[in-house]
N, C-alpha and C positions, 0 to 999 in steps of 0.2 A: 654541506656537512659531510665529514669523512665517515665512510663505512655505513652510510645510510641505506637501509634496505627498503626498496620500494615495493609496495604491495598492491595487488589488484583486489579491491574490496569485494569484487564479484566472485572471487575464487571459492569462498566458503563463508558461512556465517561468522566463524571465528576470525577470519581475515577482515571482514567488514567491521566487527567489534574493535579489533586492534587499530584499524585505520581511523575509526572514529575517535578513539582515545587520543591518538596522535594529533588528529585535526583539532580536537577541543583544546588540547595542551598548547599547540602552536598558535592557535587563535588568541590565546592569553599571553603569549610570549614567554611561556615557561619552559625551562629545560626539564629533562627527565629527572634530574636531581631535585629540582624545585617541587615537581609533582610528587616525588617520593616523600619529601618532607611533609606535604599536605595530607598524604594518605597513610603514612607510617609504613610504607613499603620501600624496598630498596630500589635504586635506579636500575639495577639489573633486572629486577622483577618487572618494572615498568617497560623496559625495552623488550622483554620476552613476551609480554602481553601485546604490545604494539605490533610486533612482528609475527604474532600468531604461533610462537614457539611454546608458549605456556597458555593453557586455557584460562579464561576469566573465571572468577568465582563470585558468589553472591556478596561476600564480605568486601572484596575488592570493588565491585560495582557500586555498592552503597557508599563506600568511602570516597570513591572518585566522583560520584554524583554530588556529594556534599562539597567536595573541593571545587567542582565546576559550577556549583549553584544550580544544578538541574534535578535535584531530588524531587520526587513526587510529581513529575511532569510526564506527559504522554510518551515522550521519546527519551526517557531516562536510560542510563546504561543498565540499571537493574532490569528494566523491561527488555532491553536487548539481550541481556544475559539469559533471561528466561527463555527467549526464543532460541538462543544458541544451545542452552541446556536441554530443552525438550525437542529441538529439531522440528518444531511444528510449522515452520515457515520455509519456503523455498529459498535457495541461495540467491543473493542479490536483493531480496525483498526488504530485509532490515535497513539497508542503506537507502533504498527507495523511499521507505517511510520517513527516514530522517529528512529527506528533501520535501516530501509531500506536505509536512506541517508548515513549511514556509513558502510554498509555491504561490504565485499570484494568479495562475491559471492552471486548471486541471482538465485534461481531456481524457475521457474513458471510453473504451469500447469493450463490450462483454457479450459472450455467447452462452446461452443455456441457463445461466443464473443471474439474478439481480446483482449489479456491482456492489461490492462490499460496503462502500461509503453510503449507499442508499438502502441497505438492508435494515429491517426492523430487528430488534433483539430476538424476537420469536423465530423469525425466518433464519437468522444466523444460527440460533441454537439447534434448529432442526437439521441444518446442514452439518453442523459439528457432531451432533449425536449420531447421524448417519455414518460419518467417518469412523466413529468409535465402534459401531456395530460391525463395520467391515474390517475392523482390526487395523485401520490405517494410523490412528492416533489413540492415545489413552484418554480416559475420562478427564484427568487433570489437564492434559493438553487441550482438550475440547473447551474446558472452562477458560484456559489461558487465551485460546483463539478468540472466543466470544468477548472476553474482557478487553483484549488488545484491540479488537475492531471498534468497540465502544469508545476507547480512548482516542483512536484515530478520528472518529467522527466528532468527538468533543473538541479535538485540537483544531478543527476547521471552523468551529463556531466562535470565531474571534471578531473583534470590532471591525476589522476590514477583511471579510472573508474572501477567499479566492473566487474568481469566476469559474464555474463548473460547466463544462460542455460534455454531455453524456449521450452516446449513441448505443442503443441496445438492439441486438438481434431480436426479432419477434419471438424466438424461442424462449427468451427470458421471461416473457409474460404468459406464454402458453404452457410452460412446464409447471405443473402443480407441485408445490412444495409444502408439506406440513398440513394439508387439509384445507377446507374452505375458509375457516376463520383466519388462519395464519396468512393464507394467500390474499384474502380480501383486504386485510390490514396492510399487507405489503403493497398491493396495487394502489390503495388509498395513499400510502406514503409517497409513491411515485407521482401521483397527481398533485400532491401538496408541494413536492420538490419543484415541479414545473412552474409553480406560481411564484417562486422566489425571484427577486430582482437580479440575482447574480447567477442564474442557472438557465441552461437550455437543455431540454430533454427531447430526444428523437428516437423513433423506432425505425430500424431497418427491416422492412417487411420481407417475408419469404419471396414475394413477387419480384424482387430485384435480381434474384438468381445469381448468375455469374458476375454481376456488377458489384457484388459485395467485395470490398477490397481487402478484408482481413478474414482469416479463418480461425484465428486464435485471439484471445483477449490482448489488448494493447492499452497502456497508460502513457500519457505524454504530459510532462510537467514543464511549465514555464516558470523559471526562477526569478527572483527579484532583479537580477542583472540581465534579464530577458534571454538568457540561454535556455535551451530546451533539452531535456533528457527524456529517454524512453525506457519503459520497462515492459517486457513481454515474457510470457511463460507458457510452457507446455504442461503436461500432466505431472511431470517429475522434475522440471528444471525451470528456474527463472534467470533472467539476464537483464542487467542494467546497462544501457548504452548511452554514452556521453559524446561520442564522436559525431560532429556535425554531418559528415558525409553519410553516416548511417541513419541519423535521426531525421534529416530533411525528407528523404523518401517516405518515411512513415508519416510525417506531418502532411505531405502532399496526398498520400493515400487516405488520411483521415478526412481532409477537406473534400476529396472525391466521394467518400462515403456519406458525408453530411449532405452533399448535393443529391444523392440518390435516396436518402432516407426521407421519411415523412416529415412534414413540418411539425413544430411542437403542438400546435392546435390539433392537427390530425392524429398525432401520436397520443394525446390525452384522450381523444375520442376512442381510439383503439383500446387503450388501457381501461377505460370505463366500460367498454363493451365486454372486455375480458372479465371484468368484475361481475357482470351480469350473466356470464357464461355464453355470450354471443360469439360464434366462431368468426 
């Protein structure tokens, strides 16, 4: 295609939004002119949104959702627009979520807090409210964050759910969040998750010391074509990685971490002991 501008969706939430509009359009074999006709916007406007020269709007997102047939779903463009508008998610994360909903296998590693996909609504709300009190996000952004997480969790409850492999640092279950009732319900949720036929839950105990292979959270997705992508983040930045040469070392490190972590049975014992307040 002449004068086609290539974008790195990881550059910004707006770039991720534009790249997704382009991907959805091209998957349907539509030109920009055809999408313009379906949305009542000009082809120039479509081009500007796709290349991140023009910010998306709520009206555009809703019209595009109807055109693509994805209105009222967890990964709609309206949902992604809200994330761009409020800036409540790290760069790279909206695109990661678009892949998460169709992954056949999900590997997670988390430090300090329970992984989002396993959080109870009460636990998630406590974390969001804490961010509001610190001035990191607004109350509206907190509500969006909790709602968005619930939609991500719902998207995984499909007829053929993905296999989920979760390794959590021991700090995740030792750190008290929201008081006894919230934490007890959250730990009970973990024990229930471990009983699912498509899940494996392991705790990486403090005792493994330097053999812990990650110091930051890492997410690895196996997609339907069996390719693997990785998402990792720091306190202020997220990054989605698709290059095999970069992803494979992370996959190897994840396998090494699984070998060092407790078995699922031993992990559930530790979780139940944490519920009782046993160190």
